[in-house]
N, C-alpha and C positions, 0 to 999 in steps of 0.2 A: 455421563459415564467417567469413571475415574479407575484406571488400570496401572498401578505401580508394578514396577519390575526392577531388578537389580541384578547386576553381573558380579561375580566374584565374592569376596568375603570383606567385612568390615575392617578398617584400619584403625590402628590405636590414634586417638587425639592427641596431638602433640601438647605437652605440658599438662596433660589432665589424666591423670592416672585412674584406671578403672572405667574410662569412657572410650567410645569408638564413635567412627564417622563412616558414612558410605553415601555416594551418590545414587540417586534413586531417579529413574526417569519414568515419567507418568505420561499415559496416553489419556487425554480428556476430550470431552466436548460439552457443550451446553444445549439443553433445550431439546436438542434432536438426538434421540437415543441410539439411532443406526447409523451414524456419521462415521467418516474417516477421522480418526481422532487426530488433535494437534499433539504436540509433546512438549514436555517442560521437564528441566532437570532440576532436582530438589537435593540439598545437603541435608542428610538425616544423622542426628546424634542420639548415641545411645549409652546408657550405663546398666551396670548389674544392680537390681535389687534382690537381694537374697541370691536365689541361684537363677532368676528370670531376667532377661533383657528388657528395659524400659525405654521407649522413645522419650527424649527429654526435649528435642527441638526438631523443627523441620522448617528449613529456611531456603530462600532462593540461593541457586548455584552461581557463583560467580564466573563459571565457565559456559553457561548457558548462552549461545550466540544471540538470542533474541533480546536478551536481558529480563528485567523484573516485570511480569506480568501486572496489570493494574490490581487484579484480585490478590495478588501476593503481598501488595504495598498498602493497600486501603481497604477499609470497609465501603462497600460499594451499594448504591441503590440502583435498581434494575427495572427496566420495563421492556415487555416481551411483545413483538408484533407477529405478523404472519411470515415476514421475510426477514425482520431485523431484530436484534437485541440491541438495547442501548443502556449503557451504564455510565455513572458518573459518582462522585463523591456524596455523601449524605447531605453536605452543605449546599449542593446545587441540584438537588434532586427536583426541585419546583421546575426545572428546564426539561425535564424527561418527556412530559406528554407532548410538547411541541417539537422536541427533536425526533421524537418516534415517528410522527405524523410525516415529517420532512423526509427521514429517511426511508420510510416505507415507500413514499413517491419517488425517490432516488433509486431505490432498488428495483422497482418496475423497470427503470431506463437502464441501469447496469445489467439486469439480465439478458437483455438483448445483446450484450457484448460480450457474454461469456465464451470463452475459448476452450473447446475440449472439455475435460473435467473439472475446469478451475471453478465454476459456477458453485458457490458455497450452499450448504443446507440453510444456514441462515448468515447474514453479514451481522458481524460483532462490531459495534461501534462504542468508542470510549470518547468522553467529553472530559478533557483535561484542563484544570485550572493551573495557575503558574507553578505550583511546587510539584504537581504531578507530571506536568509537561516536562520537566527537567529530570524526572526518576523514571516514569514508565518506559518500558522497552529500552533502557539505558541512555535517555535523553540524547543530548549532543546533537540535536539536528540543526541544520542552518537556520540562521536567524530568520530567514525570510520565509521559512516553512509554516503554512497554516493548517497543515495536516498531512498524514502519511498512511500508507497501508505497509504492514510488517509481516513477513512469512512467519508461521507458527507451527509449520508442519501440516501433514495431512491434506495438502493442497490449500490450505487456508490462509487468509491475511487479515488480521484484524487491523481496524481503522481507527486512528486516534485524532481528534479535533482539538485545535489550540484555541482555547476561550480566549485568550488575550488578544488574538488577532482577528477573531470573526467578527464580522458586521452583520445585521440582521439580512441585509441584502445578498450577502456572499454565502450564506449556509446552503442554499439549495444546490448552487453550482459545485461547491466544494463537495458536498456530498455524493453528487454523481459522479464527480471526479475520481473521488477516493474509493468509492464502492466499484467502479468500474476498473480500478486496479485489482480489487480483491475478487472481481469476476473474470478478469483476463490474464493476470500474470501468472506465469508456473510457478510451482511449489517453492523454488529456490530463487525466485527473481530472475532477473535478466544478468547476462553474463558480460556484455559487451556495452561500455558508455557510448559508443558510437550509435547505439540503437535508442538512446534517451529520447530523440525527437519523436519515434515511432511510438514508444511506450507512453510519453506524455501527450503526445499528439491525439490518440486515441482517448485517453480520458479526458483532455480538454474538449474534443469533438463531442463526447456523451455528456460532458457538462454543460456545453452549449443548446444541447437538446433540440435541435433543429432550428434554432433562430437563424436568421439571415446573418450572412457574413459581415455586412457593415455594422451590425449591432454588437459585434464582439468587442469586449471592453478593452482588449489589449492592443488594438491597432496602431495607437499612438506609440507604444513601446516598441513594436514591431518596426515601424518607420524610423526611430531613432537608432535601433539595433542594426537597421540597413544602411545607415548613414554613417556608421562607425562602429568598429569593435567585433565585426563577424565576417568570416572569411568566405560566407557564401555557401558553405559546404554544410549540409545537414548534420553530417557524423561530427561535427564540430560545434555545434550550437549550444550543447549544455551548459549551464551556467557553473561556476566555481561556488563553494560554499560561502565565500566573503563577497559575492557578487552583489551589486546594487539592485534595488527593488525594480529599477527601470530595465536593468539588463536581464533579470530573471523573467519579468512579463513579457519582454521581447522573445526570450528563448521559447516560453510556452507558447505565445502566439504563431511563431514560426512552426512548431510542430503542429500546432490546430491547423494552421492553413494547408501545409503539406499533406496531412491526412484527408483534410476536407477536398482537397484535388484529387486524390485517390479514390474517394468515395464518389466524387462527382464523375469520374473517368470509368470507374468498374463497378461502383455499386458497393453497399456496406458488406456484402457477404465475401465477395472476392478481396476487398481490402483486409477482412479479418482473417481469411485464408494466408494472405501475405504476412500479416502480422504473426499468425501461428507459425508460418515457415521460419520467420526471422528470430522470434522471441522464444518461442517454445522449441523448435527444432534446430535452432541455432545454425541456420543456413545463412550465407551471406546475403545482403540485398541483390547483389548481381544474381546470385543462383535463384533466390525467390522470385525475383521479378521474371526471370526468363521461364521457370517452371510453372508460376501460379498465374502470372498475368499475362505471359507470352510477349513481353516487350522488354527491350534491354533498359537495365537500370541506369546507365549513364543518361539515356534519353529521358527517363521518367523524373530522375533526380532533377535534371535541369528545367524539366516541365513544372514540377513542384515549387522550385525557386523562382521561376518567372512568374508562377501564378502569386506567390507571397508577394512579390514586387508589384504586380499588377494591382493586387487589392488595396495595399497602402498608398500607392502613387509615388 
């Protein structure tokens, strides 16, 4: 699907007599024809040829909040599965069959954690090399980021993987994590940094895919975080962009263990109902806990933190 639309009239291009420019908003999607479209802004340039306007350039818009899409910046090789589309540069196309198989398996997990209408028609995964990581979707991610999900409209989040930081053993967990973001986040993302533990905790819980708690790889980092550098409040656990790898790993682990405790206590569905109330409906944890779980958040918060401490010793 490709549906361009423009408001208003073109404006004269500065310093280029006889040429005009206009921002065009395009609704688009790939593979699934009846999808809710994502949106992208494009800068169109025109000039008169005789008495007719001719399109001379169609470029990414510098004002698009999501930044440059991969397909705007590079020629891509693509493979399509039942639930996932995976794309990368032509230089890395040999990675596609393996990535698709791993992404399809991850999608089956992520689908279980879809919240409301967030479950996508297809998950769209981009595999980024060094140059692409710095450019796609504006770049500028924290140095510790191995992947991310970015909202592109229509209730859809594209997933980008950082080829530089991925290890063969880490791809499956990361795909489950990021595809769960794509399945569970609201269209505009989440508004409150204080909810970071819940958003990332759900994704880490899905990434762990039912493994025993003692096998979670970040327990050492959680233990280090508990010994210094964290107040013991879930709303304050999110790492800064320049945080150390250990600090980041500990924060993700705290989120995972807190969500794990909520699942153990209430089951996955009620935990997802709590997530929806906080992240989608933007209720406070106190209000959501009272209305959805039937218990006071002050008690549950302290239970979650106590569970974290008990697990890591």
